[in-house]
MIMARSE-478255 format. One record per residue: x, y, z of N, C-alpha, C, O in turn; residue number from 1; residue in three letters. Coordinates in Angstrom, 3 decimals, padded with zeros to 6 digits. Layout:
N
<drengu <X; Y; Z>; <X; Y; Z>; <X; Y; Z>; <X; Y; Z>; NUM; ALA>
...
end
This chain:
115
<drengu <000.720; -001.091; 000.052>; <-000.126; 000.236; 000.219>; <001.119; 000.989; -000.012>; <002.253; 000.653; 000.330>; 1; MET>
<drengu <000.760; 002.043; -000.633>; <001.238; 003.492; -000.873>; <000.538; 004.316; -000.119>; <-000.690; 004.252; -000.162>; 2; TYR>
<drengu <001.145; 005.185; 000.659>; <000.523; 006.297; 001.470>; <000.955; 007.830; 000.557>; <002.168; 007.708; 000.388>; 3; ILE>
<drengu <000.666; 008.714; 000.135>; <001.324; 010.064; -000.296>; <000.897; 010.787; 000.669>; <-000.261; 011.131; 000.907>; 4; ASN>
<drengu <002.123; 011.082; 001.386>; <002.007; 012.141; 002.812>; <002.172; 013.352; 002.210>; <002.178; 014.212; 003.090>; 5; ARG>
<drengu <002.310; 013.832; 001.113>; <001.934; 015.134; 000.746>; <000.870; 015.834; 000.593>; <000.783; 017.049; 000.413>; 6; ASN>
<drengu <-000.149; 014.860; 000.685>; <-001.395; 015.539; 000.608>; <-002.118; 015.420; 001.732>; <-003.171; 016.057; 001.787>; 7; ILE>
<drengu <-001.800; 014.759; 002.631>; <-002.039; 014.899; 004.053>; <-002.579; 016.352; 004.557>; <-001.906; 017.338; 004.256>; 8; LEU>
<drengu <-003.634; 016.492; 005.227>; <-003.637; 017.709; 005.890>; <-004.154; 017.733; 007.598>; <-005.073; 017.074; 008.085>; 9; GLU>
<drengu <-003.554; 018.378; 008.059>; <-003.436; 018.601; 009.492>; <-004.711; 018.399; 010.291>; <-004.939; 017.684; 011.266>; 10; GLU>
<drengu <-005.656; 019.429; 009.437>; <-007.119; 019.406; 010.047>; <-007.720; 019.712; 008.737>; <-007.553; 020.730; 008.066>; 11; PHE>
<drengu <-008.563; 018.508; 008.430>; <-008.829; 018.399; 007.106>; <-010.389; 018.464; 007.057>; <-011.012; 018.485; 005.995>; 12; PRO>
<drengu <-011.052; 018.500; 008.470>; <-012.439; 019.443; 008.277>; <-012.824; 020.717; 008.925>; <-012.172; 021.612; 009.464>; 13; HIS>
<drengu <-014.027; 020.532; 008.714>; <-014.606; 022.185; 009.064>; <-015.703; 021.718; 009.812>; <-016.395; 020.778; 009.421>; 14; TYR>
<drengu <-015.909; 022.342; 010.903>; <-017.211; 021.919; 012.165>; <-017.250; 023.182; 012.923>; <-016.318; 023.980; 013.021>; 15; ALA>
<drengu <-018.337; 023.278; 013.413>; <-018.903; 024.430; 014.632>; <-019.701; 023.947; 015.714>; <-020.566; 023.093; 015.517>; 16; TYR>
<drengu <-019.461; 024.462; 016.912>; <-020.443; 024.301; 017.897>; <-021.367; 025.390; 018.211>; <-021.113; 026.555; 017.906>; 17; PHE>
<drengu <-022.313; 025.073; 018.746>; <-023.394; 025.735; 018.566>; <-024.337; 025.403; 019.919>; <-023.967; 024.502; 020.672>; 18; TYR>
<drengu <-025.592; 026.172; 020.212>; <-026.258; 026.168; 021.337>; <-027.730; 026.401; 020.489>; <-027.705; 026.960; 019.392>; 19; THR>
<drengu <-028.681; 026.047; 020.938>; <-030.375; 025.860; 020.062>; <-030.810; 027.052; 021.438>; <-030.674; 026.974; 022.659>; 20; VAL>
<drengu <-031.242; 027.870; 020.741>; <-031.406; 028.954; 021.748>; <-033.074; 029.765; 021.141>; <-033.238; 029.468; 019.958>; 21; GLU>
<drengu <-033.821; 030.339; 021.495>; <-034.959; 031.170; 020.851>; <-034.290; 032.719; 020.778>; <-033.666; 033.093; 021.771>; 22; VAL>
<drengu <-034.364; 033.277; 020.063>; <-033.991; 034.748; 019.647>; <-035.067; 035.515; 020.052>; <-035.998; 035.708; 019.271>; 23; ASP>
<drengu <-035.065; 035.975; 021.155>; <-036.311; 036.836; 022.042>; <-036.262; 038.200; 021.506>; <-037.195; 038.934; 021.828>; 24; GLU>
<drengu <-035.198; 038.749; 020.625>; <-035.161; 040.015; 020.094>; <-036.259; 040.210; 018.818>; <-036.570; 041.301; 018.341>; 25; SER>
<drengu <-036.848; 038.687; 018.313>; <-037.687; 038.932; 017.345>; <-039.049; 039.153; 017.460>; <-039.393; 038.350; 018.327>; 26; LYS>
<drengu <-040.108; 039.819; 017.068>; <-041.462; 039.612; 017.330>; <-041.554; 038.330; 017.853>; <-040.563; 037.607; 017.753>; 27; PRO>
<drengu <-042.822; 037.802; 018.536>; <-043.480; 037.082; 018.941>; <-043.807; 035.541; 018.030>; <-043.739; 034.369; 018.400>; 28; LEU>
<drengu <-044.087; 036.006; 017.035>; <-044.865; 035.031; 016.000>; <-043.497; 034.602; 015.126>; <-043.456; 033.534; 014.514>; 29; ASP>
<drengu <-042.504; 035.452; 015.135>; <-040.928; 035.092; 014.306>; <-040.399; 034.101; 015.424>; <-039.962; 033.066; 014.920>; 30; GLN>
<drengu <-040.336; 034.133; 016.564>; <-039.640; 033.577; 017.638>; <-039.823; 031.883; 017.644>; <-040.854; 031.278; 017.939>; 31; GLN>
<drengu <-038.600; 031.333; 017.256>; <-038.315; 029.621; 017.205>; <-036.851; 029.543; 017.638>; <-035.974; 030.384; 017.839>; 32; LYS>
<drengu <-036.920; 028.263; 017.704>; <-035.310; 027.496; 018.388>; <-034.616; 027.683; 016.981>; <-034.979; 027.305; 015.867>; 33; GLU>
<drengu <-033.726; 028.245; 017.307>; <-032.577; 028.343; 016.114>; <-031.007; 027.806; 016.939>; <-030.793; 027.657; 018.142>; 34; GLU>
<drengu <-030.059; 027.601; 015.721>; <-028.770; 027.335; 016.116>; <-027.888; 028.842; 016.297>; <-027.833; 029.845; 015.586>; 35; LYS>
<drengu <-027.378; 028.548; 017.330>; <-026.594; 030.069; 017.543>; <-025.120; 029.379; 017.633>; <-024.740; 028.658; 018.556>; 36; MET>
<drengu <-024.311; 029.781; 016.389>; <-023.009; 029.491; 016.420>; <-022.262; 030.126; 017.465>; <-022.380; 031.329; 017.696>; 37; ILE>
<drengu <-021.259; 029.136; 018.307>; <-020.539; 029.657; 019.250>; <-019.057; 029.779; 018.701>; <-018.403; 030.762; 019.051>; 38; ILE>
<drengu <-018.607; 029.028; 018.030>; <-017.512; 028.615; 017.624>; <-016.948; 027.666; 016.384>; <-016.969; 026.435; 016.383>; 39; PHE>
<drengu <-016.502; 028.416; 015.460>; <-016.229; 027.334; 013.815>; <-014.686; 027.542; 013.872>; <-013.970; 028.470; 014.250>; 40; GLU>
<drengu <-014.402; 025.986; 013.208>; <-012.962; 026.020; 013.091>; <-012.625; 024.853; 012.358>; <-013.372; 023.884; 012.225>; 41; THR>
<drengu <-011.367; 024.975; 011.837>; <-011.168; 023.644; 011.127>; <-010.384; 022.551; 012.008>; <-009.560; 022.885; 012.860>; 42; ALA>
<drengu <-010.750; 021.076; 011.695>; <-010.378; 020.435; 013.107>; <-009.776; 018.891; 012.653>; <-009.353; 018.723; 011.509>; 43; CYS>
<drengu <-009.778; 018.123; 013.352>; <-009.450; 016.665; 012.870>; <-010.221; 016.272; 013.884>; <-010.343; 016.899; 014.936>; 44; ASP>
<drengu <-010.971; 014.838; 013.508>; <-011.752; 013.907; 014.167>; <-011.443; 012.515; 014.248>; <-011.148; 011.884; 013.233>; 45; ILE>
<drengu <-011.500; 011.873; 015.626>; <-011.387; 010.476; 015.622>; <-012.212; 009.714; 016.447>; <-012.512; 010.196; 017.540>; 46; THR>
<drengu <-012.632; 008.628; 016.136>; <-013.722; 008.111; 016.961>; <-012.752; 007.583; 018.465>; <-011.751; 006.869; 018.406>; 47; GLU>
<drengu <-013.260; 008.055; 019.533>; <-012.377; 007.597; 020.652>; <-012.860; 006.377; 021.461>; <-012.056; 005.693; 022.095>; 48; SER>
<drengu <-014.302; 006.089; 021.431>; <-014.731; 004.761; 021.909>; <-016.356; 004.641; 021.341>; <-017.110; 005.562; 021.027>; 49; SER>
<drengu <-016.563; 003.414; 021.332>; <-018.096; 003.273; 021.253>; <-018.741; 002.327; 021.534>; <-018.162; 001.242; 021.471>; 50; HIS>
<drengu <-020.294; 002.354; 021.985>; <-020.690; 001.040; 022.565>; <-021.886; 000.568; 022.235>; <-022.596; 001.529; 021.939>; 51; SER>
<drengu <-022.605; -000.686; 022.116>; <-023.589; -000.687; 021.836>; <-024.613; -001.081; 022.999>; <-024.273; -001.748; 023.976>; 52; TRP>
<drengu <-025.934; -000.583; 022.780>; <-027.169; -000.182; 023.407>; <-028.301; -000.225; 022.740>; <-028.525; 000.586; 021.842>; 53; SER>
<drengu <-029.182; -001.186; 023.089>; <-030.614; -001.301; 022.524>; <-030.647; -001.333; 021.111>; <-031.405; -000.545; 020.544>; 54; ARG>
<drengu <-029.976; -002.086; 020.469>; <-029.687; -002.062; 018.730>; <-029.296; -000.804; 018.410>; <-029.627; -000.546; 017.253>; 55; ASN>
<drengu <-028.688; 000.155; 018.991>; <-028.006; 001.837; 018.828>; <-026.711; 001.268; 019.007>; <-026.434; 000.319; 019.741>; 56; PHE>
<drengu <-025.852; 001.998; 018.194>; <-024.041; 002.279; 018.117>; <-023.929; 003.524; 018.999>; <-024.333; 004.444; 018.288>; 57; ILE>
<drengu <-023.608; 003.969; 020.099>; <-022.999; 005.113; 020.506>; <-021.879; 005.510; 020.515>; <-021.212; 005.158; 021.487>; 58; TRP>
<drengu <-021.338; 006.215; 019.676>; <-020.089; 006.693; 019.502>; <-019.509; 008.193; 020.606>; <-020.217; 009.147; 020.929>; 59; ALA>
<drengu <-018.281; 008.003; 020.924>; <-017.714; 009.214; 021.264>; <-016.794; 009.768; 020.789>; <-015.863; 009.000; 021.028>; 60; LYS>
<drengu <-016.338; 010.743; 020.173>; <-014.918; 011.319; 019.226>; <-014.398; 012.223; 019.843>; <-015.111; 013.003; 020.474>; 61; TYR>
<drengu <-012.978; 012.358; 019.823>; <-012.419; 013.154; 020.022>; <-011.831; 014.161; 019.025>; <-011.144; 013.629; 018.153>; 62; ALA>
<drengu <-011.967; 015.761; 018.943>; <-012.122; 016.530; 018.029>; <-011.042; 017.882; 018.521>; <-011.235; 018.783; 019.337>; 63; VAL>
<drengu <-009.851; 017.572; 017.637>; <-008.933; 018.525; 017.690>; <-008.794; 019.566; 016.871>; <-008.969; 019.418; 015.662>; 64; TYR>
<drengu <-008.472; 020.722; 017.390>; <-008.301; 021.826; 016.582>; <-007.214; 022.688; 016.985>; <-006.679; 022.303; 018.024>; 65; PHE>
<drengu <-006.669; 023.853; 016.425>; <-005.650; 024.679; 016.571>; <-006.318; 025.955; 017.524>; <-007.451; 026.364; 017.269>; 66; PRO>
<drengu <-005.632; 026.447; 018.467>; <-006.036; 027.431; 019.047>; <-004.716; 028.227; 019.746>; <-003.743; 027.729; 020.313>; 67; PHE>
<drengu <-004.986; 029.406; 019.540>; <-004.077; 030.618; 020.112>; <-004.831; 031.625; 020.804>; <-005.626; 032.496; 020.450>; 68; ASP>
<drengu <-004.280; 031.195; 022.041>; <-005.188; 031.926; 023.485>; <-004.879; 033.351; 023.390>; <-005.562; 034.079; 024.110>; 69; PRO>
<drengu <-004.055; 033.864; 022.704>; <-003.704; 035.156; 022.577>; <-004.562; 035.989; 021.418>; <-004.848; 037.168; 021.626>; 70; ASP>
<drengu <-004.931; 035.367; 020.269>; <-005.987; 035.876; 019.639>; <-007.324; 035.241; 019.738>; <-008.205; 035.957; 019.260>; 71; VAL>
<drengu <-007.735; 034.113; 020.215>; <-008.792; 033.439; 020.243>; <-009.564; 033.580; 021.393>; <-009.091; 034.164; 022.368>; 72; ASP>
<drengu <-010.772; 033.089; 021.407>; <-011.379; 033.264; 022.743>; <-011.991; 031.536; 022.790>; <-012.290; 030.992; 021.727>; 73; GLU>
<drengu <-012.109; 030.880; 023.963>; <-012.477; 029.439; 023.883>; <-013.954; 029.618; 024.888>; <-014.139; 029.664; 026.104>; 74; LEU>
<drengu <-014.674; 029.673; 023.923>; <-015.894; 030.069; 024.810>; <-017.010; 028.289; 024.780>; <-018.205; 028.215; 025.064>; 75; ASN>
<drengu <-016.274; 027.345; 024.434>; <-017.180; 026.019; 024.324>; <-017.073; 025.436; 025.737>; <-016.041; 025.379; 026.405>; 76; ILE>
<drengu <-018.239; 025.030; 026.079>; <-018.486; 024.729; 027.573>; <-019.345; 023.441; 027.408>; <-020.102; 023.406; 026.438>; 77; THR>
<drengu <-019.298; 022.236; 028.374>; <-019.881; 021.363; 028.441>; <-021.805; 021.579; 028.183>; <-022.625; 022.400; 028.593>; 78; LEU>
<drengu <-021.862; 020.571; 027.454>; <-023.132; 020.698; 026.767>; <-023.606; 021.413; 025.677>; <-024.760; 021.306; 025.262>; 79; GLY>
<drengu <-022.814; 022.094; 025.228>; <-022.688; 022.729; 023.491>; <-023.102; 021.575; 022.716>; <-023.293; 020.443; 023.160>; 80; ASN>
<drengu <-023.218; 021.953; 021.558>; <-023.770; 021.089; 020.692>; <-022.596; 021.316; 019.487>; <-021.995; 022.340; 019.165>; 81; LEU>
<drengu <-022.526; 020.005; 018.984>; <-020.743; 020.407; 017.904>; <-021.639; 019.588; 016.425>; <-022.557; 018.810; 016.685>; 82; PHE>
<drengu <-021.354; 019.796; 015.324>; <-021.515; 019.237; 014.074>; <-020.626; 019.600; 013.166>; <-020.102; 020.707; 013.294>; 83; GLU>
<drengu <-020.310; 018.859; 012.196>; <-019.734; 018.432; 011.059>; <-020.176; 017.375; 010.118>; <-021.198; 016.712; 010.295>; 84; THR>
<drengu <-019.166; 017.207; 008.857>; <-019.429; 016.264; 007.926>; <-018.208; 015.488; 007.897>; <-017.206; 016.061; 007.468>; 85; ASP>
<drengu <-018.126; 014.433; 008.231>; <-016.828; 013.614; 008.343>; <-016.802; 012.623; 006.788>; <-017.377; 011.548; 006.614>; 86; LEU>
<drengu <-016.184; 013.173; 006.070>; <-016.406; 011.837; 004.773>; <-017.734; 011.610; 004.355>; <-018.111; 010.467; 004.099>; 87; TYR>
<drengu <-018.635; 012.787; 004.240>; <-019.864; 012.362; 003.791>; <-020.734; 011.641; 004.910>; <-021.887; 011.305; 004.640>; 88; GLY>
<drengu <-020.241; 011.425; 006.044>; <-020.718; 011.008; 007.278>; <-021.313; 012.002; 008.306>; <-020.394; 012.518; 008.943>; 89; MET>
<drengu <-022.738; 012.524; 008.752>; <-022.933; 013.335; 009.723>; <-022.323; 013.101; 011.005>; <-022.518; 011.971; 011.453>; 90; ARG>
<drengu <-021.669; 013.841; 011.670>; <-021.590; 013.738; 012.762>; <-021.807; 014.727; 013.600>; <-021.293; 015.824; 013.381>; 91; VAL>
<drengu <-022.772; 014.463; 014.931>; <-023.178; 015.754; 015.580>; <-023.095; 015.214; 017.222>; <-022.989; 014.001; 017.400>; 92; ASN>
<drengu <-023.133; 015.920; 018.137>; <-022.904; 015.440; 019.333>; <-023.253; 016.424; 020.442>; <-023.738; 017.522; 020.167>; 93; GLY>
<drengu <-023.027; 016.070; 021.597>; <-022.819; 016.976; 022.799>; <-021.573; 017.230; 023.451>; <-020.983; 016.264; 023.934>; 94; LYS>
<drengu <-021.098; 018.318; 023.539>; <-019.864; 018.142; 024.363>; <-019.931; 018.019; 026.018>; <-020.510; 018.535; 026.974>; 95; VAL>
<drengu <-018.896; 016.930; 025.699>; <-018.535; 016.091; 027.264>; <-017.357; 016.515; 027.768>; <-017.042; 016.313; 028.940>; 96; VAL>
<drengu <-016.535; 017.204; 026.829>; <-015.013; 017.508; 027.625>; <-014.399; 018.441; 026.749>; <-014.402; 018.455; 025.518>; 97; GLY>
<drengu <-013.822; 019.288; 027.636>; <-012.784; 020.254; 026.628>; <-011.510; 020.680; 027.530>; <-011.395; 021.161; 028.658>; 98; VAL>
<drengu <-010.662; 020.308; 026.581>; <-009.055; 020.436; 027.444>; <-008.245; 021.006; 026.280>; <-008.025; 020.451; 025.204>; 99; PHE>
<drengu <-007.796; 022.340; 026.727>; <-007.091; 022.904; 026.010>; <-005.427; 023.104; 026.712>; <-004.997; 023.159; 027.864>; 100; PRO>
<drengu <-004.822; 023.173; 025.377>; <-003.471; 022.475; 025.471>; <-002.450; 023.662; 025.622>; <-002.683; 024.687; 024.981>; 101; SER>
<drengu <-001.182; 023.589; 026.534>; <-000.199; 024.393; 026.095>; <000.493; 024.754; 024.978>; <001.033; 025.840; 024.769>; 102; GLN>
<drengu <000.436; 023.396; 023.974>; <001.213; 023.498; 022.796>; <000.135; 024.120; 021.450>; <000.397; 024.002; 020.253>; 103; LEU>
<drengu <-000.725; 024.583; 021.852>; <-001.498; 025.292; 020.880>; <-002.691; 024.846; 020.087>; <-003.023; 025.233; 018.967>; 104; GLY>
<drengu <-003.369; 023.824; 020.984>; <-004.291; 023.271; 020.342>; <-005.488; 022.970; 021.397>; <-005.332; 023.374; 022.550>; 105; GLY>
<drengu <-006.515; 022.369; 021.096>; <-007.557; 021.779; 022.154>; <-008.130; 020.505; 021.695>; <-008.265; 020.313; 020.486>; 106; VAL>
<drengu <-008.451; 019.688; 022.491>; <-008.931; 018.333; 022.509>; <-010.494; 018.587; 023.260>; <-010.589; 018.929; 024.439>; 107; THR>
<drengu <-011.698; 018.353; 022.348>; <-012.864; 018.486; 022.813>; <-013.691; 016.951; 022.547>; <-013.860; 016.416; 021.452>; 108; VAL>
<drengu <-014.081; 016.505; 023.712>; <-014.752; 015.155; 023.698>; <-016.294; 015.093; 023.067>; <-017.089; 015.718; 023.769>; 109; TYR>
<drengu <-016.686; 014.679; 022.286>; <-018.204; 014.419; 021.794>; <-018.803; 013.338; 021.891>; <-018.335; 012.336; 021.350>; 110; ILE>
<drengu <-020.165; 013.289; 022.717>; <-020.668; 012.562; 022.709>; <-021.762; 012.304; 021.749>; <-022.679; 013.124; 021.795>; 111; GLN>
<drengu <-021.883; 011.205; 020.765>; <-022.867; 010.951; 019.786>; <-024.489; 011.069; 020.177>; <-024.948; 010.251; 020.974>; 112; ASP>
<drengu <-025.316; 012.063; 019.623>; <-026.703; 012.054; 019.949>; <-027.393; 011.834; 018.846>; <-028.446; 012.471; 018.861>; 113; THR>
<drengu <-027.202; 011.037; 017.651>; <-027.792; 010.765; 016.343>; <-028.129; 009.306; 016.765>; <-027.319; 008.425; 016.476>; 114; ASP>
<drengu <-028.990; 009.073; 017.265>; <-029.876; 007.941; 017.531>; <-031.164; 007.661; 017.525>; <-031.552; 006.532; 017.824>; 115; VAL>
end
């Protein structure tokens, strides 16, 4: 098997973190739940674990992305939602862990919510 390492990307995916809220600044007849994007980033995603329960496979993912604390503000918290497209497979979930690193990156753990 031949692997062309020249075409590999460090952060090949694009994802966003969001909450679902009602925009109360709108008139009452236009108020509905909407995605409010908190943070968008290029990232890399790996499955960290999975389990089988009631005929469903539950997965957890580790999301890695670059972060510069001097430039960016990391406002991702537990319970925020996450969404991306991983090679044609939709990945969405809830944030269950946020771990910034002094090496210039962040690891966020996601619990799959698509069941």
